[in-house]
Structures are given as structure tokens and as C-alpha cells.
FIDRENKOL-954531 format. One line per field, with one value per residue (C-alpha): residue number from 1; x, z, y; residue in one letter. Coordinates in Angstrom, 2 decimals. Each point is the difference from the previous one (the first is absolute). Layout:
N
i	c(NUM/...) $
east	c(X/...) $
up	c(Z/...) $
north	c(Y/...) $
aa	c(A/...) $
REM end
This chain:
125
i	c(1/2/3/4/5/6/7/8/9/10/11/12/13/14/15/16/17/18/19/20/21/22/23/24/25/26/27/28/29/30/31/32/33/34/35/36/37/38/39/40/41/42/43/44/45/46/47/48/49/50/51/52/53/54/55/56/57/58/59/60/61/62/63/64/65/66/67/68/69/70/71/72/73/74/75/76/77/78/79/80/81/82/83/84/85/86/87/88/89/90/91/92/93/94/95/96/97/98/99/100/101/102/103/104/105/106/107/108/109/110/111/112/113/114/115/116/117/118/119/120/121/122/123/124/125) $
east	c(0.00/2.07/-2.47/0.18/3.74/-0.38/-2.95/1.81/2.47/-2.44/-3.03/-2.45/-2.61/2.27/0.94/-3.70/-0.49/-2.58/-0.96/-0.15/-3.64/-1.05/-1.90/1.11/-2.30/1.68/3.42/-0.94/-0.88/3.36/1.82/-1.74/0.74/3.72/0.32/-1.35/2.38/3.15/-0.71/2.92/-2.36/-1.34/3.42/0.92/2.80/1.81/0.45/3.60/0.96/0.48/-3.58/-1.29/1.98/-1.43/-3.53/0.62/1.30/-3.02/-2.30/1.59/-0.34/-3.66/-0.66/1.73/-2.02/-3.22/0.98/0.22/-2.84/-2.45/-0.55/-1.82/2.14/3.40/-1.24/-0.99/3.35/1.86/-2.08/0.84/3.71/-0.20/-1.73/2.60/2.74/-1.61/-1.10/1.00/-1.42/0.19/-1.23/-2.79/-0.18/-3.12/1.96/-1.40/1.89/0.01/0.65/0.42/1.26/2.92/-2.37/-2.52/2.78/0.46/-3.70/-1.25/0.62/-2.10/0.18/-2.41/0.97/-1.38/-1.30/-1.03/-1.11/3.39/1.43/3.57/1.13/2.50/2.50/1.74/3.54) $
up	c(0.00/-1.30/1.01/3.67/0.04/-1.26/2.15/3.13/-2.04/-1.55/1.28/-2.78/1.48/-0.17/-3.60/-0.91/2.23/1.93/3.56/1.32/0.98/-3.63/-1.80/-3.23/-2.08/1.35/-0.55/-3.59/-0.72/1.34/-1.93/-3.28/0.41/0.67/-2.82/-2.47/1.35/-0.12/-2.91/-2.48/-2.96/1.69/0.32/-2.28/-2.50/0.87/3.69/1.15/0.10/3.79/0.48/-2.28/2.07/3.26/-1.39/-1.09/3.48/1.61/-2.44/0.97/3.73/-0.40/-1.92/2.71/2.70/-1.83/-0.40/3.80/1.07/-2.83/1.12/3.32/0.93/-0.63/1.53/3.20/0.11/-0.56/2.70/2.47/-0.78/0.47/3.32/1.08/-0.60/2.69/2.44/2.15/-0.49/1.62/-1.42/1.88/0.46/-2.22/-2.92/0.40/1.19/2.88/-1.56/1.57/-1.52/1.61/1.14/1.48/1.77/2.40/0.98/-0.30/2.50/-1.48/-3.65/-1.65/-2.67/-3.40/-0.57/3.30/3.44/1.74/1.61/1.04/2.46/-1.18/2.78/-0.07/1.35) $
north	c(0.00/2.89/2.72/-1.04/0.52/3.57/1.05/1.25/2.07/2.47/1.85/-0.79/2.33/3.04/-0.88/0.21/3.05/-2.01/-0.79/-3.60/0.53/0.59/-2.75/-1.66/2.22/3.16/-1.55/-0.87/3.65/1.19/-2.72/0.89/3.70/-0.68/-2.52/2.55/2.63/-2.16/-2.37/0.03/0.60/3.15/1.69/2.86/-0.65/3.26/-0.92/-0.75/-3.69/0.10/1.16/-2.75/-2.55/1.40/-0.25/-3.58/-0.93/1.67/-1.82/-3.35/0.76/1.01/-3.23/-2.07/1.78/-0.81/-3.66/-0.22/2.31/-0.72/-3.59/-0.54/-3.00/1.62/3.30/-1.82/-1.79/3.29/1.76/-2.77/0.31/3.78/-0.50/-2.57/2.58/2.16/-2.67/-2.93/-3.45/-3.40/-3.31/-1.73/-3.76/-0.06/1.46/3.52/3.07/2.41/3.42/3.42/3.23/1.80/2.77/-2.46/-1.92/2.92/0.04/-3.60/-2.81/-2.83/-1.09/-2.42/-2.51/0.98/-3.54/-1.60/1.21/-0.25/3.15/0.88/2.63/2.60/0.73/3.36/0.13) $
aa	c(M/M/A/S/E/Q/M/P/R/K/D/W/Y/S/I/L/G/A/D/P/S/E/N/V/S/D/L/R/Q/K/Y/Q/K/L/V/L/K/Y/H/P/D/K/Q/S/T/D/V/P/A/G/T/V/E/E/C/L/Q/K/F/I/E/V/D/Q/A/W/K/V/L/G/N/E/E/T/K/T/Q/Y/D/L/Q/R/R/D/D/H/S/F/S/L/S/C/R/C/G/G/K/Y/C/V/S/K/D/E/A/E/Q/V/N/L/I/S/C/D/T/C/S/L/I/V/E/L/L/H/S) $
REM end
């Protein structure tokens, strides 16, 4: 899965100028607008070569962002990876996870498994 390896490296939402709370329809509109703006066929012939190259790179990034965020399954997977970058997690014996964000970790003492009814206590040192 090549896309999974690339996901943590780039913020696909910022590439599309989008917010993670936006739905796929909103993301599609932003993607379409950017693709039209940066598409190689839409570039003027009298623009410097460096600018054309920048537009092509931007076009490729926008396309990659859409490939991840335009599909519900890969978007969900990407969102989970983004969340994991800003959180702590522990595997439960049922196969689920106990997850808490770094901000919540300072305020929360009990954390529920995301799959079963087990709870763990978070001890602050």
C-alpha cells in the first residue's frame, strides 16, 4: 500500500485548502477548482519554465491529496493516522484501542476501549 507510506508526510487537507471536518462533496469542489488552476494544459505558453514546473508539482500534489481524501475508506484511514500523531494509544486485549489526545491526557483519568467495555486508568506522574 504505497499511499499509506506517504500519508503521514504531507497534510493533504492543507494542500486542498480544506478543513478535516469538511465532507467529501466539499473536498471535491476544492479539488476541482485547484485542478483547473494548476492543470498543465491551462498554463500560458509565455510563463517562465520554473513557474510551469511549480504548477505541475502543485497539480500532482492536489491529485495525490484527492486520491486519499476523495475515497471514504482512505480518508478515514488518513484521519486516524493524523489523530494518532497527536495522541497516545494502547492496545486492548479484545483487539481494540484505548486512545486519548495529548490535550485530553492532562484532564482525563479513565479511558474506554473503542471496541469493548473495558476501561483503563491513566496515572499522571
